[in-house]
Structure formats: C-alpha cells, structure tokens
KOLTOR-19767 format. One record per residue: residue in one letter; chain; z, y, x negated of N, C-alpha, C in turn. Coordinates in nm, 2 decimals. Atoms other than C-alpha are relative to their C-alpha. Layout:
N
A	A	Z	Y	X	Z	Y	X	Z	Y	X
...
REM end
This chain:
191
M	A	0.02	-0.13	-0.06	0.24	10.65	1.74	0.10	0.10	-0.05
I	A	-0.09	-0.11	0.05	0.38	10.98	1.60	0.07	0.07	0.11
D	A	-0.09	-0.07	-0.10	0.66	11.14	1.79	-0.05	0.15	-0.01
K	A	0.04	-0.14	0.00	0.57	11.50	1.90	0.09	0.09	-0.08
R	A	-0.09	-0.08	0.08	0.88	11.62	1.72	-0.05	0.01	-0.15
T	A	0.05	0.00	0.14	0.72	11.52	1.39	-0.11	0.10	-0.02
Y	A	0.11	-0.10	0.01	0.41	11.72	1.46	0.05	0.15	0.01
L	A	-0.06	-0.13	-0.01	0.62	12.02	1.57	0.07	0.04	-0.13
Y	A	-0.06	-0.03	0.13	0.82	11.99	1.24	-0.10	0.05	-0.10
W	A	0.10	-0.04	0.10	0.50	12.01	1.03	-0.06	0.13	0.03
I	A	0.06	-0.13	-0.04	0.36	12.30	1.23	0.10	0.11	-0.03
R	A	-0.10	-0.10	0.03	0.69	12.49	1.19	0.01	0.02	-0.15
E	A	0.00	-0.01	0.15	0.69	12.41	0.81	-0.12	0.08	-0.05
M	A	0.12	-0.08	0.04	0.33	12.55	0.79	0.02	0.15	0.03
L	A	-0.03	-0.14	-0.04	0.44	12.87	0.98	0.10	0.06	-0.10
R	A	-0.10	-0.05	0.09	0.74	12.91	0.75	-0.07	0.03	-0.14
F	A	0.07	-0.02	0.13	0.52	12.87	0.44	-0.08	0.12	0.00
H	A	0.08	-0.12	-0.01	0.29	13.15	0.56	0.07	0.11	0.07
R	A	-0.09	-0.11	-0.04	0.59	13.36	0.67	-0.04	0.05	0.15
G	A	0.01	-0.03	-0.14	0.52	13.34	1.05	-0.14	0.04	0.04
K	A	0.13	-0.04	-0.03	0.15	13.42	1.03	-0.06	-0.09	0.12
H	A	0.05	0.08	-0.12	-0.02	13.31	1.36	-0.12	-0.09	-0.05
P	A	0.10	0.09	0.04	-0.24	13.00	1.32	-0.14	0.04	0.03
R	A	0.14	-0.05	-0.04	-0.54	13.17	1.50	-0.06	0.08	-0.11
V	A	0.06	-0.09	0.10	-0.58	13.41	1.21	0.00	-0.06	-0.14
M	A	0.00	0.07	0.13	-0.53	13.16	0.93	-0.14	-0.05	-0.03
Q	A	0.13	0.05	0.05	-0.83	13.06	0.72	0.02	-0.14	-0.05
P	A	-0.01	0.14	0.06	-0.90	12.70	0.60	0.07	0.00	-0.14
E	A	-0.06	0.00	0.13	-0.79	12.81	0.25	0.15	0.01	0.01
E	A	-0.15	-0.01	-0.01	-0.44	12.89	0.38	0.05	-0.14	0.05
L	A	-0.04	0.14	-0.03	-0.42	12.54	0.54	0.00	-0.09	-0.12
T	A	0.01	0.08	0.13	-0.53	12.39	0.21	0.12	0.04	-0.09
A	A	-0.12	-0.04	0.09	-0.26	12.60	0.03	0.13	-0.07	0.04
F	A	-0.12	0.06	-0.05	0.01	12.46	0.25	0.00	-0.15	-0.03
L	A	0.01	0.14	0.03	-0.11	12.10	0.21	0.01	-0.03	-0.15
N	A	-0.01	0.01	0.15	-0.14	12.15	-0.17	0.14	0.02	-0.04
H	A	-0.14	-0.03	0.02	0.21	12.29	-0.17	0.08	-0.13	0.02
L	A	-0.07	0.12	-0.03	0.33	11.97	-0.01	-0.02	-0.11	-0.11
A	A	0.04	0.10	0.10	0.15	11.75	-0.26	0.05	0.03	-0.14
V	A	-0.03	-0.04	0.14	0.21	11.94	-0.58	0.14	0.05	-0.02
E	A	-0.13	-0.05	0.03	0.53	12.13	-0.55	0.12	-0.08	0.07
R	A	-0.11	0.08	-0.07	0.73	11.93	-0.29	-0.02	-0.15	-0.03
R	A	0.02	0.13	0.04	0.58	11.61	-0.42	0.02	-0.11	0.11
V	A	-0.01	0.09	-0.11	0.56	11.44	-0.08	-0.09	-0.12	-0.03
S	A	0.09	0.12	0.01	0.40	11.09	-0.05	-0.13	0.03	0.07
A	A	0.13	-0.01	-0.06	0.04	11.05	0.05	0.01	-0.01	0.15
S	A	-0.01	0.02	-0.14	0.14	10.93	0.39	0.07	0.12	0.07
T	A	-0.07	-0.12	-0.06	0.37	11.23	0.45	-0.10	0.12	0.00
Q	A	0.10	-0.11	0.00	0.09	11.48	0.34	-0.10	-0.03	0.11
N	A	0.10	0.04	-0.10	-0.15	11.29	0.57	0.06	0.03	0.14
Q	A	-0.06	-0.03	-0.13	0.10	11.33	0.86	0.00	0.15	0.03
A	A	0.01	-0.14	-0.01	0.12	11.70	0.80	-0.14	0.04	0.04
L	A	0.14	-0.03	-0.03	-0.26	11.72	0.80	-0.04	-0.03	0.14
C	A	0.03	0.04	-0.13	-0.28	11.53	1.12	0.06	0.10	0.10
A	A	-0.07	-0.10	-0.08	-0.03	11.77	1.28	-0.08	0.13	0.01
I	A	0.07	-0.13	0.01	-0.23	12.07	1.17	-0.14	-0.02	0.08
V	A	0.12	0.02	-0.07	-0.56	11.92	1.29	0.02	-0.01	0.15
F	A	-0.03	0.00	-0.15	-0.40	11.84	1.63	0.02	0.14	0.05
L	A	-0.03	-0.13	-0.05	-0.27	12.19	1.66	-0.13	0.08	0.02
Y	A	0.12	-0.08	-0.01	-0.61	12.34	1.59	-0.10	-0.05	0.10
K	A	0.10	0.05	-0.09	-0.83	12.10	1.78	0.05	-0.01	0.15
R	A	-0.04	0.02	-0.14	-0.62	12.02	2.09	0.08	0.11	0.06
V	A	-0.08	-0.11	-0.05	-0.39	12.32	2.13	-0.08	0.13	0.00
L	A	0.07	-0.13	0.01	-0.59	12.62	2.00	-0.15	-0.01	0.02
E	A	0.14	0.02	-0.02	-0.93	12.46	2.05	-0.09	0.07	-0.10
I	A	0.07	-0.06	0.11	-1.05	12.58	1.71	-0.03	-0.11	-0.10
E	A	0.03	0.10	0.10	-1.24	12.37	1.46	0.06	0.04	-0.13
V	A	-0.07	-0.03	0.13	-1.05	12.35	1.13	-0.10	0.03	-0.11
G	A	0.09	-0.02	0.11	-1.35	12.33	0.91	0.03	-0.08	-0.12
H	A	-0.03	0.07	0.13	-1.37	12.19	0.56	0.11	0.06	-0.08
L	A	-0.11	-0.05	0.08	-1.06	12.21	0.36	-0.03	-0.02	-0.15
A	A	0.04	0.01	0.14	-1.21	12.27	0.02	0.12	0.01	-0.10
G	A	-0.10	-0.01	0.10	-0.99	12.21	-0.28	0.13	-0.06	0.03
L	A	-0.12	0.07	-0.04	-0.74	11.99	-0.11	0.04	-0.10	-0.10
D	A	-0.05	0.10	0.10	-0.52	11.81	-0.36	0.07	-0.11	0.08
R	A	-0.06	0.11	-0.07	-0.44	11.47	-0.21	0.12	-0.05	-0.08
A	A	-0.12	0.07	0.06	-0.09	11.33	-0.28	-0.04	-0.13	-0.05
Q	A	0.04	0.13	0.06	-0.12	11.03	-0.50	0.09	-0.11	0.05
R	A	-0.07	0.12	-0.04	-0.03	10.69	-0.37	0.06	-0.06	-0.12
P	A	-0.07	0.05	0.11	0.22	10.52	-0.59	-0.08	-0.12	-0.06
V	A	0.07	0.11	0.07	0.08	10.28	-0.85	0.10	-0.11	-0.01
H	A	-0.09	0.11	0.00	0.23	9.94	-0.80	-0.02	-0.09	-0.12
L	A	0.01	0.10	0.11	0.30	9.70	-1.08	-0.05	-0.13	0.06
P	A	0.05	0.13	-0.06	0.14	9.36	-1.05	0.11	-0.08	0.05
A	A	-0.10	0.08	-0.06	0.33	9.12	-0.84	0.03	-0.12	-0.08
V	A	-0.02	0.13	0.07	0.29	8.83	-1.08	-0.04	0.03	-0.15
L	A	0.04	-0.02	0.14	0.30	8.84	-1.46	-0.11	-0.10	-0.04
P	A	0.09	0.10	0.05	0.02	8.67	-1.65	0.07	-0.12	-0.05
R	A	-0.06	0.13	0.03	0.09	8.30	-1.72	0.06	0.00	-0.14
G	A	-0.05	0.00	0.13	0.12	8.36	-2.09	0.13	0.08	-0.02
D	A	-0.13	-0.08	0.00	0.39	8.63	-2.04	0.11	-0.08	0.06
V	A	-0.10	0.08	-0.06	0.58	8.40	-1.81	0.05	-0.11	-0.09
L	A	-0.03	0.10	0.10	0.57	8.12	-2.06	0.08	0.05	-0.12
A	A	-0.07	-0.06	0.11	0.69	8.35	-2.33	0.15	0.04	0.04
V	A	-0.14	-0.03	-0.05	0.99	8.47	-2.12	0.08	-0.13	0.02
L	A	-0.07	0.13	-0.02	1.08	8.11	-2.02	0.04	-0.06	-0.14
A	A	-0.03	0.06	0.13	1.06	8.00	-2.38	0.12	0.07	-0.07
A	A	-0.11	-0.07	0.06	1.31	8.27	-2.48	0.13	-0.02	0.06
L	A	-0.13	0.03	-0.07	1.57	8.15	-2.23	0.06	-0.12	-0.06
A	A	-0.07	0.12	0.04	1.84	7.91	-2.33	0.03	-0.08	0.12
P	A	-0.04	0.09	-0.11	1.93	7.61	-2.12	0.14	0.04	0.05
P	A	0.08	0.04	-0.11	2.02	7.60	-1.83	-0.09	0.11	0.06
F	A	0.07	-0.11	-0.06	1.86	7.94	-1.77	-0.15	-0.02	0.00
R	A	0.14	0.03	0.01	1.52	7.81	-1.88	-0.04	-0.08	0.12
L	A	0.02	0.08	-0.11	1.54	7.55	-1.61	0.00	0.08	0.13
M	A	-0.01	-0.09	-0.12	1.64	7.81	-1.35	-0.12	0.09	0.01
G	A	0.12	-0.08	0.00	1.36	8.04	-1.45	-0.13	-0.08	0.03
G	A	0.12	0.09	-0.03	1.11	7.75	-1.44	0.00	-0.03	0.15
L	A	-0.01	0.03	-0.15	1.23	7.66	-1.09	-0.04	0.12	0.08
M	A	0.04	-0.11	-0.08	1.20	8.01	-0.97	-0.15	0.03	-0.01
Y	A	0.15	-0.02	0.01	0.85	8.05	-1.11	-0.08	-0.11	0.06
G	A	0.08	0.11	-0.04	0.72	7.71	-1.04	0.01	-0.04	0.14
S	A	-0.03	0.04	-0.14	0.88	7.65	-0.70	0.00	0.12	0.10
G	A	0.00	-0.12	-0.09	0.88	8.01	-0.57	0.14	0.03	0.05
L	A	-0.14	-0.02	-0.05	1.26	8.02	-0.54	0.04	0.14	-0.04
R	A	-0.06	-0.13	0.03	1.44	8.35	-0.52	0.13	-0.03	-0.08
L	A	-0.12	0.03	0.08	1.74	8.39	-0.75	0.11	-0.06	0.08
S	A	-0.12	0.05	-0.08	2.00	8.34	-0.48	-0.03	-0.14	0.05
E	A	0.03	0.14	-0.04	1.82	8.03	-0.36	0.01	-0.10	-0.12
C	A	-0.01	0.09	0.12	1.81	7.89	-0.72	0.15	-0.02	-0.03
L	A	-0.14	0.01	0.03	2.18	7.96	-0.77	0.07	-0.09	0.11
A	A	-0.07	0.08	-0.11	2.27	7.79	-0.43	-0.06	-0.14	0.01
L	A	0.06	0.13	0.00	2.06	7.48	-0.51	0.10	-0.11	-0.02
R	A	-0.09	0.11	0.01	2.25	7.16	-0.46	-0.07	-0.13	-0.04
V	A	0.06	0.13	0.05	2.20	6.81	-0.60	-0.06	-0.07	0.12
K	A	0.06	0.07	-0.11	2.14	6.68	-0.25	-0.13	0.06	0.05
D	A	0.12	-0.07	-0.04	1.86	6.93	-0.20	-0.12	-0.03	-0.09
V	A	0.11	0.04	0.09	1.65	6.78	-0.48	-0.04	-0.14	0.02
D	A	0.05	0.14	-0.01	1.43	6.48	-0.43	-0.10	-0.02	-0.11
L	A	0.08	0.02	0.12	1.30	6.38	-0.77	-0.12	-0.09	0.02
E	A	0.11	0.09	-0.02	1.08	6.10	-0.64	-0.11	0.06	0.07
R	A	0.11	-0.07	-0.08	0.89	6.31	-0.39	-0.03	0.13	-0.06
R	A	0.02	-0.13	0.07	0.90	6.61	-0.63	0.01	0.12	0.11
Q	A	-0.02	-0.10	-0.11	1.05	6.83	-0.35	0.14	0.05	-0.01
I	A	-0.13	-0.07	-0.01	1.33	7.08	-0.32	0.01	0.06	0.14
V	A	-0.02	-0.05	-0.13	1.48	7.17	0.01	0.08	0.13	-0.02
V	A	-0.07	-0.13	0.01	1.58	7.54	0.02	0.07	0.02	0.13
R	A	-0.08	-0.02	-0.12	1.86	7.59	0.27	0.03	0.14	0.02
R	A	-0.03	-0.14	-0.05	1.90	7.91	0.46	-0.05	0.11	-0.10
G	A	0.08	-0.10	0.08	1.64	8.10	0.26	-0.01	0.13	0.07
K	A	0.03	-0.13	-0.07	1.50	8.43	0.36	-0.02	-0.02	0.15
G	A	0.01	0.01	-0.14	1.54	8.48	0.73	0.09	-0.11	0.05
E	A	-0.09	0.11	-0.04	1.81	8.20	0.73	-0.08	-0.12	0.04
H	A	0.08	0.12	-0.03	1.53	7.94	0.75	0.00	-0.10	-0.12
D	A	0.02	0.10	0.11	1.51	7.61	0.56	-0.15	-0.02	-0.02
R	A	0.14	0.03	0.03	1.19	7.53	0.38	0.00	-0.10	-0.12
A	A	0.02	0.09	0.11	1.05	7.28	0.14	-0.08	0.07	-0.11
A	A	0.08	-0.06	0.12	0.93	7.38	-0.21	-0.03	-0.12	-0.09
L	A	0.04	0.10	0.09	0.75	7.17	-0.46	0.07	0.01	-0.13
L	A	-0.07	0.01	0.13	0.93	7.06	-0.78	-0.11	-0.01	-0.10
P	A	0.10	0.01	0.11	0.70	7.13	-1.08	0.01	-0.12	-0.08
R	A	0.00	0.13	0.07	0.60	6.81	-1.25	0.07	0.02	-0.14
G	A	-0.05	-0.02	0.13	0.70	6.96	-1.59	0.15	0.02	-0.01
L	A	-0.15	-0.03	0.00	1.06	7.03	-1.48	0.08	-0.12	0.05
R	A	-0.07	0.11	-0.06	1.14	6.69	-1.33	0.10	-0.06	-0.09
D	A	-0.09	0.06	0.09	1.29	6.54	-1.64	0.12	0.09	-0.04
E	A	-0.11	-0.09	0.03	1.49	6.85	-1.73	0.10	0.02	0.12
L	A	-0.09	-0.01	-0.12	1.62	6.88	-1.37	0.08	-0.13	0.01
S	A	-0.08	0.13	-0.01	1.72	6.51	-1.38	0.11	0.00	-0.10
Q	A	-0.11	-0.01	0.10	1.92	6.57	-1.70	0.11	0.10	0.05
Q	A	-0.10	-0.10	-0.05	2.09	6.88	-1.54	0.08	-0.07	0.11
I	A	-0.07	0.07	-0.10	2.18	6.66	-1.24	0.10	-0.09	-0.06
D	A	-0.09	0.09	0.07	2.33	6.40	-1.47	0.12	0.07	-0.06
L	A	-0.10	-0.08	0.06	2.52	6.67	-1.66	0.10	0.05	0.11
V	A	-0.09	-0.05	-0.11	2.66	6.81	-1.33	0.09	-0.11	0.05
K	A	-0.08	0.11	-0.05	2.77	6.47	-1.22	0.11	-0.04	-0.10
Q	A	-0.10	0.03	0.10	2.95	6.40	-1.55	0.11	0.11	0.00
R	A	-0.10	-0.11	-0.01	3.13	6.74	-1.53	0.09	-0.02	0.12
H	A	-0.08	0.02	-0.12	3.23	6.67	-1.18	0.10	-0.11	-0.01
R	A	-0.10	0.11	0.02	3.38	6.33	-1.26	0.11	0.04	-0.09
A	A	-0.11	-0.04	0.09	3.57	6.49	-1.55	0.09	0.10	0.07
D	A	-0.09	-0.10	-0.07	3.70	6.77	-1.33	0.09	-0.08	0.10
V	A	-0.08	0.08	-0.09	3.82	6.52	-1.07	0.10	-0.08	-0.07
A	A	-0.10	0.08	0.08	3.98	6.30	-1.33	0.11	0.09	-0.06
A	A	-0.10	-0.09	0.06	4.16	6.61	-1.47	0.09	0.06	0.12
G	A	-0.08	-0.05	-0.12	4.30	6.68	-1.11	-0.04	0.14	0.05
R	A	0.04	-0.13	-0.05	4.10	6.99	-1.05	-0.05	0.00	0.14
G	A	0.05	0.01	-0.14	3.97	6.86	-0.71	-0.14	0.05	0.02
E	A	0.13	-0.03	-0.04	3.67	6.95	-0.52	-0.01	0.13	0.09
V	A	0.00	-0.12	-0.08	3.70	7.31	-0.40	-0.14	0.04	0.03
R	A	0.13	-0.05	-0.05	3.40	7.41	-0.19	-0.11	-0.08	-0.06
A	A	0.11	0.09	0.06	3.20	7.12	-0.34	-0.07	0.07	-0.11
A	A	0.06	-0.07	0.11	3.14	7.32	-0.65	-0.09	-0.09	-0.09
A	A	0.07	0.09	0.08	3.02	7.01	-0.83	-0.13	-0.04	0.05
S	A	0.13	0.03	-0.05	2.73	6.97	-0.60	-0.10	0.10	-0.03
Y	A	0.09	-0.10	0.03	2.57	7.29	-0.72	-0.06	-0.03	-0.14
L	A	0.07	0.02	0.13	2.31	7.26	-1.00	0.04	0.10	-0.10
A	A	-0.03	-0.11	0.10	2.41	7.59	-1.16	0.15	-0.01	-0.03
Y	A	-0.14	0.03	0.02	2.74	7.44	-1.27	0.01	0.01	-0.15
F	A	-0.01	-0.03	0.14	2.83	7.59	-1.60	0.14	-0.03	-0.06
P	A	-0.13	0.03	0.06	3.11	7.50	-1.85	0.09	0.12	0.00
REM end
C-alpha cells in the first residue's frame, strides 16, 4: 500500500513542473508532459513513473472527481534489461577450462553444486561425502545448513584435492606450524 505522503509528493512535483497551475485547468497533454519529463529527462524507473501516474489518477478521480481521459503520447519508462541468470553450458565449460587448478575445481563445484563463492571457500573436508556424492553446506544463506549434490565428474578431482590438503596438513604439523583455526580442514588450502 502506498503511503499518502508519496502521492502528495508526486502531486507537488507535478504542480512545480507546471509552475503552480491548478489541476482543474490542466489538459491531459500537460499530465503527459509531466510523466514524459519523469521518464525521459529525470530517467526515473518504470515503477517510479507508474507511482506518479497512480498519484495523478487518484487526485483527479477521487479528489477532484474529474476523468483523466486518454494520455496520448505517454513515453513509458523502460524496465531494465536483465542479463540471463545462467550462462549457456558451452560458455561455462569454456570458462572452467580456462581456469588453473584448484580454481577449476572450485568453479566446477560452484556451477555443478550451486555453491556460492563464500560457501565454496569455507568448504571443509568433513563436509564432503564422496561415497554418497554429497556436500554439506554449513551456515549458507540465511545461516541455514543444506545438502548439495557433488557432480559425478568432480568426484576424482575433489578426492585428489582432499589428499593434497591432508598431505600439506601433515607437513605443516611436522614443521611445527600447528593447527590454527583448523586451517588444514579447509579444501581451499593453497601453498
């Protein structure tokens, strides 16, 4: 529901645009000129222009009890063009092929399992079940845990990454570096 202050704002804006001319004497062309000004010169969004139009229609129909009539020549503000949410499969494969390990694995996990970047970076060895082909995402969006499928084609590569992380962890412990914040349990463990 629109707050009455919003309608009052748009009515005031229309009156300012027409230098205080009373709405009873305005013609539909003048209303169109104001709405076109919003869309073309002020470049407001389509929803904002629609809000102003609703305020004007409310003023005329409910307050002044005058029919607005047809607003010929009204330039509607354009809704933004959204990019596709998902790249075509061929483009995704080309991007993944251009990545070097372990980033290729990370990209594959994000694409194939639907992981967000932060979830992928926080992925731990104990969150991966290679036998069941499942990944447990801890404290994902909304601080909720969820299960994600491990893509069949990444199972061997992920298994190798886990082995690499375990080797590095053993080497770090042997060198006396310790286990600060269980860093070795994270899969994104880089040299």
